[in-house]
N, C-alpha and C positions, 0 to 999 in steps of 0.2 A: 504493500500500500504506500510505502514511503519512497519508492524508487521513482526516478524520472519517467514520465509517460509521454509518448508521442502525441503531438497535437492532433485533434480530430478534425476531419473535414467539415467545416461549418456549413458548406453548401450541400451536404449529403441529404438526399430527398427524405430519408426516413426520420430525420431529426425533427421535422415539423409536419409529417404526413398525417392525413386523416384516413384511417384504414377501416374499411367496412367488413364486418364479419359475416360470412355466408355459411349458414347451416343448410347445406344443399337439400337435404331431405324435406325441408319445410319452406324453401324459398319460392320456387315456381316449377310447376309440373308441365313439361313440354310434350310428353307423349300420352297424357291422359290416364295414367295408371294409378294416380293418387299419391305418388311419391315424387318429390322434387328431383330434378335431374339437371345435367349440364346443358341440355337443350333449352330448358327453362331459363337458366342463368344467361345463356347466350342471347336469348330473346329479350332479356331485361337489361342488357348492357347499356342501351341508350338511356334508360331510367337512371342507372348508376352514374353515368357520365353527367347527366343533367343535375343529379344530386350534388355532384362536385367532389367525389372522393378521389383520393390519390392511389389507393391500392385496395385489393380484395384479399382477405384472409379466409381460406376455405377450411372448414373442419374436415376431418379425414374423409376422403372420397374413394379410398382404396377398397379392394375386394374384402368383404367382411361378412360374417354371419350376423352382424348387428346385435350381438349380445349386450353391447354397451354403446349403442348409437354410432358404431363405426370405429370406436377406439379399441376394438379388438380386431387387429389387422391380420388378414391371412396372406396378403401379397401386396407389398409396398410399391410394386412396379406395374400394377394394373388397376383400372377403375372398376368399382363394383358395377355389375351389369344393371342394377337398379338405377344407377346414375348415368350410365353411358359407356363410352369406350375411351381408351387412351388417345386415339386420334381426335375425339371430340375435345378432350382436355387440352390437347395441343392447340386446337383451333381456338378454344376459349382463351387460352393464355395469349395467343397472338392477336385475336380480335380485341381483347381488352387493352392490350398494349397500344394498338392503333388508335384507341380512344384516350390514350394517356393514362391508363390505369394499369398498375403493376399487380402481380399475383404473388401471394404467399401461400404455401401449403403447410399442412400440419403433420409433423413427424411425431410418432409415438414410440419412443425408444425404451421405455421401462419394461414393456411387455408386448407380447404378440397374441394373436388368437390361438385357441387350442386347436384350430383347424390349419394353422400354419404348417408347412411341410416339415420344418425343424421339430415342432412339438409332436407331430404325428410319428416321426421317426423315433423320437425319444420315447414315446409310449410303447413303441415296438421293441424297446430295449437297445436301440442303437447308441453309438457314441455321442449322438446329439444330446444325450442327457447332460453332458458337460456344459451345454449352452444354457441350461436352466438351473434352478436350485432344487435338486432332488435330495432328500435326506431320509434316513430311517426315523421312525417315531420314538418317542420316549415311553416310559412305562414298561411293565414286565414283558409285554408282547408287542411293543411298538404301537400301542393303540392310542397314544396321546400325540398331539402335534409336536414337531421339533422345537418350537418356541411359542411365545405368547404374544407375538406382535399384533397390534390392533389393525382392523381393516381401515383402508383409506376412504371408504364410503361412510360418511357421517351417519350415525344412528345404527349402523349395522352391528349386530352382535355375533355374526357368523365368523368362523375362523378364517385365517388367510392361508391355510394349508388344506389340501385335499389329498386323501389317501387313495392309492391305486390298488387294484386286486393283488399286485405282487407284494404289497406291504409298505412300499415307499410312499413318501408324501412329496408334493411339489408346492412351491410358494407362489401365491398370487395376492398381491397387496389389494387388488380390486376383486373382480369376480373370478370364480373358478375357470371361466372361459378365457381368462387373460393371464396366462402364466408369465411370471417375471423372468426376464433374461439375466444371464450371468455376465455382467460387464467386466469381470476379470478375465474372460476368455477372449483371446485376440480375434477369433472369427466373428464375434459379435461386434467388436469395434470396426473391423474391416468392412463388414456388411453394411453398417450404417453410413460409413463414409462413402461407400459406393452408391447407396440410396440417395444421399445428398447430391452427388455428382449427376445421378440419373435425372433428378428433377431440375437441377440447375441447367443441365444440357437442354432441357425442354423449355427453357426460358423463364422459369420462375425467378422472382427477384429476391425472395427471402423464404425463411422457414420459421414457423412457430414451433417451439419444443414443448411437448406435453409433459407435465409432471417432471420438470427438468431437474429437481433436487432429489429425486428418488432413485436414480439409476444404480448407484454404487451401494453395495451392502458390505457390512462387516463379514469377512469370509467365515468367521466362526458362527455366524447367525445366533448371537446370544439373545437372551430374553431382553425385552424392552423395559427400562426402568425410568419412570417419569422424572424429568429434571436432571438426569445424569448424562453428561457429555463424554465422548461424542455419541450422538444418536446412531444406532446400528444400521439405519437405512435412510435417514434424511440428512442432506447437506454434508455428505462425507467429503473429506479433503481431496480424495482422488478423483472426484468429479471434474475438478478444474483441468486436469491433464486431458480428459476426454474433450472438453470444450475448446481447449487450446488447439488440439488436433483438428477438431471440426472447423475452427476459425481459419486455419490455413486452407481448408477446402473452400470455404465461402469466399475468402479473399481472392482466390484465383478466378472467381466469377463476379466479383464485386457484389456478392450476395450479403443478405442481412439476416440476423437472428433476433428473435424475440422469445424469451424464456418464460414459461409458467413457473414462477418461483415464489412459493408461499413461505416466507421466513419472518419471524418477529425481530430477529437480530439485524439491525440495519447495516452494521459493519460487515457481517457475513453476507448479507444480500448484495452489497456493493462489490464484493469480490467477483461475482459472476459477470460484472460489467466492466472489468478491467479491459484495457484496449486490445488485448490479445485473446479475449474470450467472447462473450455475447455482446451484441450491440445495444440491446434494450431488454427490459423485462417488464412484465405486467405489474401494475401498481394496485395491489389488492386492498391496501389500507384506505385508499380513496373510494374505491368501489363499495366497500363495506361500511363506510362512515355514515353515521346518522345525519339527518338534515338539521344541523346545528352549526352556527357560525364559528364558535370557538373551536369545535372539534374538526371542522373542515379546514380551518386555517392551520391548525396543528398538523393535520394530515398533509396539507400542501407544503408547509415549511419542512416537515420531516422528510418528505419525498425529495424535495429539491436539495436538502442538505445531504442525504445519503447518496445522491447521484453526483454531487459536485466534486468529490475527491477523485473520481475516475473520469470526469468529463463526459458522462453519458447523459443523453436526454431522458427526461421523465416520460412516462406514458400515463394517460388518463382514460378511464373507462367507467361507465355507470352501470353496465349490465353485460352479461354474456349468456351463452347457452346453458350455463349451470346455475344462474342466479335469478331470483325473483325480479320480474320486470320493474323498471324504475317508477312508472306511474302508480303501480300497485304498492310498491315498497314505501314510497314517499306519502302515500295516502293512509298509512297505518299509524297507530300510536307509537310503535317501535319502528323507526325509519331506517335503522341500520340493517346489515345483513349478516346472519350467521347460519350456517347449515343446520346446526343443532336446534335453532329456534323455529324452524319451519313447522307449520301446523295447518291442518285443515280448518276451514271456517273462520279465518282471521278477518275481522271487520275492516273494510277499506272504504275511504272517501275518495273516489276516483277523480272528482273535480279538483279537490285539493292536491292530490297526487300529480295530476296533469299540470297544474300551475307550477308546482315545484319542479317537475321534470323539465318543463320549458326553461325555467330559470337555471337549472343545473346544466342543461345543454349549453347555454351561453357561458356559464362559468367554466365548464371543462374545455370548451373550444377557445377560451381566452387564455388558458394557462400555458406556460412554456413547455414545449416538447411535442410529442405526437399524441393523437387521440384515436381510440378505437370505438366504433359505433356498431352495436349488434343489430342485425337485421330486424326491422320492425320498430326499433326505437324511434326512427324518424317518422313513423306513423302514430306514435303514442300508444302502441298496443299495450293493453293490460295483461297481467298474468291470468291464465285461464285455470279455473278449478275443474278438472276433468272428471267425468264419471269414473268411478273406481275401475270398472271393467275395461276402460279405454287406456288406462295408464300402462305404459310399457317399460318405464325406466327401472333398471335394477336397483336403484337407490330406494325406491318405494318398496319393491319386492323384498329386498334384503333387510329392510327395517321392520318387517312384520306388519307393514301397512300403516305405520305411524307417521312416516315421513311422506309428504305429498310427492316427493321426487322433483325432477327437473322438466318434465314434459309440459308443464304449464307455460313455459317461456318458449316452447318449441312448436307451438301450434302453427300450421301452415299460414302463410301471409295472405291478406286480402288485397287483390289488385283491382278488380272491377266490381262496383257495387251492384250492378244489375245482372252480372253473369252467374251461372251456377257455381257454387262453392267459392263465391266472391272472386272468381277469375283465377283461382289457384291452378285449376286443371281438373283432374278426375276427383273422385270421392276421396278426400284427404286421409292420410294414414292416421292422423289424430283429428278428432272432430272439431270443427270450428263452431264457436258459439253463435247464437241467433243474431246477435248485434254486430257480427264481424263486418258486414257490408258498410256499416257506418264509418269504419276506419279505412276503407279502400283507397288505394293510391290515386285512382282516377278522380274520385270525389274530392280528396284533399288537394289535388293539384289545382282545382278550380276555386278553392276557398283561401282567400288571402290571410285568414287568421288561423289556418290549420298548422298542425305540428310539422307536416312535410314542408310547407312553405317557409316556416321558421328555419328549419334545417337547411333548405336550399339557399336561403338568403344569408344565413350565418356562414355557410361554407364558401359562398361567393365572396363575402367580405373578407373572410380569413385568407383566402387565396390572393385577393387583391392588395391586402395590407401586409407588407413585410414585417410590421411590428408585432403581429400575432405569430404564433408558432414558437420555435426555439428562440431563447434569448432571456434577458433579465426580467425580473418582476420586482416592483417596489410597492410595498403596502402603503396606503394612504390613511390619514386619520379618518375615523368613521365612528358613528354611534354604536353602542352595544347591539349585537345581533346583525351587524352589517359588514359585509366583506367588500372592500374597495381597494383596487390596486391599479397601478400604471404599468403599461408595457412601453416599448419604445415608440417613437414617432407620434407622441402625444395621445396614444390610445389608452382609454380607461375602461375598466369593468367595475360595475357596482351591483351587488346582489343583496337584496333586503330579506333577511330571515327573521326580522324582528316582528313584533305584534302589530305595529302601526306604520303608517307611511313615513318616509324620510326624505329630506331635502337632498337634491343631487348636488355634487360638487360643481364648481364653475366649469363650463364647457362651451365650445363653439358649435357643436353639432351632435345631435342624437343619431347614431348610426343604426341602432337596432334595439328593440325591446322585446322581452319575452311576453309582455303584456302592456296594456296602455297605462300611461301615467294618469294620476287622478286629476280632478278639476283644477287643483292648485299647482299642477306640474310636479307633484311629489311622487316618489317611487313607492307603490303599494307593497304590502307584504308578499313574500314568495314570488318576487319579480326581479328580473335582472335587466340591465341595460349595458350597451356598449356606447361609449362617448368618445368624441375627439375634444381634447383640451383646447 
């Protein structure tokens, strides 16, 4: 941390990019079978270009049995037939690039599907067992799991070991259909570097790394002891050698990495962002932060402080494919997010949540660094409480039915208000609620006060104003409950989280507001504005 670091390229596109997350299965159905696909995405590229995003991040689109929404990968070099073909993916990457939109793909290095050829060979007793974590059990007859590690699925009480008929157990931090790879084996490391090259060769601009802090395991696989370091399977020091090797691959293509790194220790988090490792990492403290001015300011300050020593840009995100949608979360009594706090039947004020989500959009887009927008957030979609028989997420199933799971934020998007299935395509794989047409993109495109129009306008201003994106932030004096800060070129952002209206600072121009000012020109509660000083 104290060694000299090479200067970063301040013009690098990813430092200020707005990246749109595409969960293919729920985005747009091009062939009418009820599952989103690459044909559907290709047809919607003009929409994404008009929205104004710089890049698309695709959740796993690889061949998969879909035991965990595609994060159980059977073949990293092919597209799942439900989504299309590799040739279609190549066309999508190229067509998006012609519109000025780059592509990021999702790599899942911690585990594979139990249908992956390696694991199938391992089950047959081949030498491929060395590529995974197979162990004899404990107890008199090996009837107990090799250790007591907890599942990575919140709320799950099921073990992370599954016993085979031959008596051995294998490790899976997630579902039994997702056996963990042994990253001490050189073949595992070589394979993933070749996978990176495979996708960079096809024109992707970057890679999102799933569960990036989980790959390396203590070879002894000891029991987990709360609060004792080092953790036997999270944030192991040998991870950094893996990512340094990956970085050399990415640098050969001018490629970019973003890591999914959930760590409470800011110093250890920053290690992943050293100049020879990952370019960026997701900022989960901001995503999970309640709608509270003091706590949001602390999250912003802490985020910028932890990135500063390594010169990496921060990332900002309000929601993703695992998290309760923003308008729903902000409309509840508890506005933060924790997996363990999710529950059925939580009361929600959607009007309040929508006002806050609009303000939060302007807040996040005004902060230094890059921003990720999950599909449907630009439409203001709420979380859907699905009928129990429709839920497919293993998080719900493995919790014994107490956790609602993540399917509520994965309901297929509404495109056309008057079309069957709100224009998504065929009968959707998850049911859309009756009011879904009210959120349709075509209806919102005609409404100057819609969430879609707010996002389009905000992204247009952000792209036109160099003062937004990466760069310094200066806090301004503000009343309690108000966030006010300056960017460069005289740009100001003010967000009112107080109970009453507040006077705006001196300014020459109102660039954009998440809602109207009151009759006296004051900023109402749960409203944000962009100003020019």
